[in-house]
C-alpha positions as CSV (number, residue, x, y, z in Angstrom):
1,M,128.2,153.8,-11.3
2,T,130.2,156.8,-10.3
3,Y,129.5,158.9,-7.1
4,L,128.1,161.7,-9.2
5,G,125.9,159.2,-11.1
6,K,124.5,157.8,-7.8
7,L,123.9,161.3,-6.6
8,L,122.0,162.3,-9.7
9,Q,119.9,159.1,-9.4
10,A,119.1,159.8,-5.9
11,L,118.1,163.4,-6.7
12,T,115.9,162.2,-9.4
13,V,114.0,159.7,-7.1
14,V,113.5,162.5,-4.5
15,T,112.2,164.9,-7.2
16,A,109.8,162.2,-8.4
17,L,108.6,161.5,-5.0
18,G,108.1,165.3,-4.4
19,L,106.1,165.6,-7.6
20,A,104.0,162.7,-6.8
21,S,103.4,164.0,-3.3
22,G,102.4,167.4,-4.8
23,V,99.9,165.7,-7.2
24,Q,98.4,163.8,-4.2
25,A,98.1,166.9,-2.1
26,Q,96.4,168.7,-4.9
27,S,93.9,165.9,-5.5
28,T,92.9,165.9,-1.8
29,D,92.7,169.7,-1.4
30,T,89.1,169.6,-0.1
31,I,89.0,173.3,0.7
32,A,89.9,174.0,-3.0
33,D,87.3,171.6,-4.2
34,I,84.5,173.1,-2.0
35,K,85.4,176.7,-3.2
36,S,85.6,175.6,-6.8
37,R,82.3,173.7,-6.6
38,G,80.8,176.5,-4.6
39,T,79.1,174.2,-2.2
40,L,79.9,172.5,1.2
41,R,78.6,169.1,1.2
42,V,77.7,167.8,4.7
43,G,76.6,164.3,5.5
44,M,74.0,163.9,8.4
45,A,72.1,161.2,10.1
46,D,69.0,161.9,12.3
47,S,69.6,162.4,16.0
48,T,67.6,165.1,17.8
49,P,68.6,167.8,18.8
50,S,71.9,167.6,17.2
51,Q,70.5,167.2,13.7
52,S,67.1,166.1,12.5
53,K,64.5,166.8,9.9
54,D,61.5,168.9,10.7
55,P,58.5,166.7,10.0
56,N,56.4,169.5,8.6
57,S,58.9,171.2,6.5
58,N,61.2,168.2,5.8
59,E,64.2,170.7,6.4
60,W,67.2,169.7,8.6
61,Q,67.4,171.5,11.8
62,G,69.5,171.3,15.1
63,Y,72.9,172.1,16.7
64,N,75.0,170.8,13.9
65,V,72.8,172.1,11.2
66,D,73.4,175.7,12.6
67,M,77.1,174.8,12.8
68,A,77.2,173.6,9.3
69,K,75.6,176.9,8.2
70,N,78.2,178.8,10.0
71,L,81.0,176.7,8.4
72,A,79.5,177.3,4.9
73,E,79.5,181.1,5.7
74,Q,83.2,180.9,6.7
75,L,84.1,179.2,3.4
76,E,81.8,181.7,1.6
77,V,79.9,178.8,-0.3
78,K,76.4,177.4,-0.2
79,L,75.5,174.5,2.2
80,E,74.3,171.1,0.8
81,I,73.1,168.6,3.4
82,V,73.3,165.0,2.2
83,D,70.9,162.6,3.9
84,A,72.6,159.6,5.4
85,S,71.9,156.9,8.0
86,W,74.1,155.9,10.9
87,S,75.1,152.7,9.2
88,T,76.1,154.6,5.9
89,L,77.5,157.8,7.3
90,I,81.2,156.8,7.4
91,P,81.2,154.7,4.3
92,G,79.5,157.7,2.4
93,L,82.2,160.0,3.6
94,L,84.9,157.7,2.6
95,A,83.3,157.3,-0.8
96,G,83.4,161.0,-1.4
97,Q,79.6,161.6,-1.2
98,Y,80.2,164.6,1.0
99,D,83.1,166.6,2.3
100,I,82.5,166.0,6.1
101,A,80.2,164.2,8.5
102,M,78.7,166.7,11.0
103,C,76.8,164.7,13.5
104,D,77.0,163.8,17.2
105,L,79.7,161.3,16.4
106,F,81.7,159.8,19.3
107,A,85.3,160.1,18.5
108,T,86.6,156.7,19.5
109,P,90.1,155.0,18.8
110,K,88.4,152.4,16.7
111,R,86.7,155.0,14.5
112,A,89.8,157.0,14.3
113,Q,91.5,154.1,12.5
114,T,89.1,154.7,9.6
115,V,88.5,158.5,9.6
116,A,90.1,161.7,10.8
117,F,88.4,163.5,13.6
118,T,88.4,167.2,14.4
119,N,89.0,168.4,17.9
120,S,86.1,167.6,20.2
121,Y,83.2,170.2,20.1
122,M,81.3,168.6,23.0
123,S,81.4,165.5,25.2
124,L,78.6,163.4,26.7
125,G,78.4,160.4,29.1
126,F,76.5,157.1,28.6
127,S,73.7,155.5,30.6
128,W,71.6,152.4,30.3
129,V,67.9,152.4,29.6
130,V,66.2,149.1,30.8
131,R,62.7,147.7,31.0
132,S,60.6,149.0,33.8
133,D,60.6,145.6,35.4
134,F,64.3,145.2,35.3
135,P,65.4,144.1,38.9
136,G,67.6,146.5,40.8
137,E,70.0,149.1,39.7
138,D,73.2,147.1,39.2
139,P,74.5,147.3,35.6
140,A,76.5,144.2,36.1
141,K,73.2,142.2,35.9
142,L,73.2,143.1,32.2
143,D,76.2,140.8,31.5
144,D,74.1,137.7,31.2
145,A,73.5,135.3,28.3
146,Q,69.7,135.6,28.9
147,I,69.8,139.5,28.5
148,K,69.1,141.0,25.1
149,I,70.5,144.5,24.5
150,A,69.4,146.6,21.6
151,N,72.0,148.6,19.6
152,L,71.6,151.1,16.7
153,S,73.6,149.7,13.7
154,G,76.5,152.0,12.8
155,S,76.6,153.6,16.3
156,A,79.7,153.6,18.5
157,M,77.5,151.9,21.2
158,G,77.8,148.3,19.9
159,D,81.6,148.1,20.8
160,I,80.9,149.5,24.2
161,I,78.0,147.1,24.9
162,R,80.0,144.2,23.9
163,K,82.8,145.3,26.3
164,L,80.7,146.1,29.2
165,A,78.3,143.1,28.8
166,P,80.1,140.4,26.7
167,K,77.8,137.6,27.7
168,A,74.7,139.4,26.7
169,Q,73.0,139.1,23.2
170,V,73.3,142.1,21.2
171,K,70.4,143.0,18.8
172,D,71.5,145.4,16.1
173,V,68.7,147.5,14.9
174,A,69.0,149.2,11.4
175,S,67.1,152.3,11.3
176,D,67.2,156.1,10.8
177,N,65.5,156.7,14.1
178,V,68.1,157.1,16.8
179,F,65.4,156.0,19.3
180,S,64.8,152.7,17.7
181,P,66.7,150.7,20.3
182,H,64.8,152.5,23.0
183,L,61.5,151.4,21.4
184,E,62.8,147.8,21.3
185,V,63.1,148.0,25.1
186,A,59.8,149.8,25.6
187,A,58.0,147.1,23.6
188,G,59.7,144.3,25.5
189,R,61.6,143.0,22.6
190,A,65.0,143.8,24.4
191,D,65.9,144.1,28.0
192,A,68.2,147.3,27.7
193,T,70.0,149.6,25.4
194,L,72.9,151.9,25.8
195,S,73.0,155.5,24.6
196,D,74.4,158.9,25.5
197,H,72.7,160.3,28.6
198,Y,71.1,163.2,27.0
199,N,69.2,161.1,24.5
200,N,68.1,158.7,27.2
201,T,66.7,161.6,29.4
202,Q,65.0,163.1,26.3
203,F,63.4,159.7,25.4
204,I,61.9,159.2,28.9
205,K,60.9,162.9,29.2
206,R,59.0,162.7,25.9
207,N,57.5,159.4,26.7
208,P,56.5,159.5,30.4
209,D,54.2,156.5,30.2
210,V,56.8,154.3,28.4
211,K,57.6,150.9,30.0
212,A,61.3,151.8,30.4
213,R,63.6,153.7,32.7
214,I,67.1,154.8,33.1
215,L,69.2,152.5,35.1
216,D,70.7,153.7,38.4
217,G,68.8,157.1,38.2
218,D,70.8,160.1,36.8
219,K,74.2,158.5,37.0
220,Q,76.2,158.5,33.7
221,F,79.6,157.1,32.9
222,Q,82.5,157.0,30.4
223,E,82.2,160.7,29.2
224,T,83.4,160.6,25.5
225,P,84.2,163.4,23.1
226,M,82.1,164.1,20.0
227,A,83.7,165.4,16.9
228,Y,83.3,165.9,13.2
229,A,84.8,163.4,10.7
230,V,86.8,163.9,7.5
231,R,88.7,161.6,5.1
232,P,92.1,160.6,6.6
233,E,94.0,162.4,3.8
234,D,92.3,165.7,4.3
235,Q,94.9,167.3,6.7
236,R,94.6,170.8,5.4
237,F,90.9,170.7,5.7
238,L,91.2,169.2,9.2
239,N,93.6,172.0,10.3
240,F,91.2,174.6,9.1
241,L,88.3,172.9,10.9
242,N,90.1,172.8,14.2
243,T,90.8,176.5,14.0
244,W,87.2,177.1,13.1
245,I,86.0,175.0,16.2
246,A,88.5,176.9,18.5
247,Y,87.3,180.2,17.1
248,N,83.6,179.4,17.7
249,Q,84.3,178.3,21.1
250,A,86.4,181.3,22.0
251,T,83.7,183.8,20.7
252,G,80.8,182.1,22.2
253,I,79.1,180.9,19.1
254,S,79.3,177.2,20.2
255,K,78.1,177.9,23.7
256,N,75.0,179.9,22.6
257,L,74.0,177.3,20.0
258,R,74.5,174.5,22.6
259,H,72.3,176.3,25.1
260,E,69.7,176.9,22.3
261,W,69.5,173.3,21.3
262,Y,70.5,171.3,24.3
263,G,69.5,173.6,27.1
264,F,72.9,173.5,28.9
């Protein structure tokens, strides 16, 4: 083949790849799909006060619900919240059941291998909840083969528990109730559970007579960012969301909503 022939062949390949790339980009233009549909579909799993259903109206409410409403307004479309559980939230996103998962998701390296996370909108530390009769305040005592630790299936806590207490038994609890592992501890069916410190304090505050307590008082550890999740190929949508998050933080919208729902 002549030099000119090889050059033409190379240009043909490059052009074909460019066309294929263009087709792929068009097929994953989530912003265009949302606007064409006229609806922003948001996946949510229950976790008060971030997002939960009002037991009287059965309507979603919370910090991330208000943020989702704001996002839909920015896109000039209607909001559709799709019910999910913590164990189905990420699979549902990847299956295209909704455009974005807007929950108090901890953005961890392991999860980032499956989904694309936005910039963090908030961060929280962790703490342990143990049975009232758990001896002492040393979390190292949880790393024991006789200890049973409850974990909400689909949450990021499972990996952290297995890292911090590899000898302990992990009891995965499949439930839509984010406090199900706490109830396992309160009922004596587990010795401990790990959650973000805010949820732990809220559980104890709402259940003052419960047979459980936060280990080592008010101390929390391993502060971890929370973020929203989209499909890995949604780069344009991700760029837009990061701009939207930064804008809401700069204008005080996020701060006001956080104070309203979290109290800080």
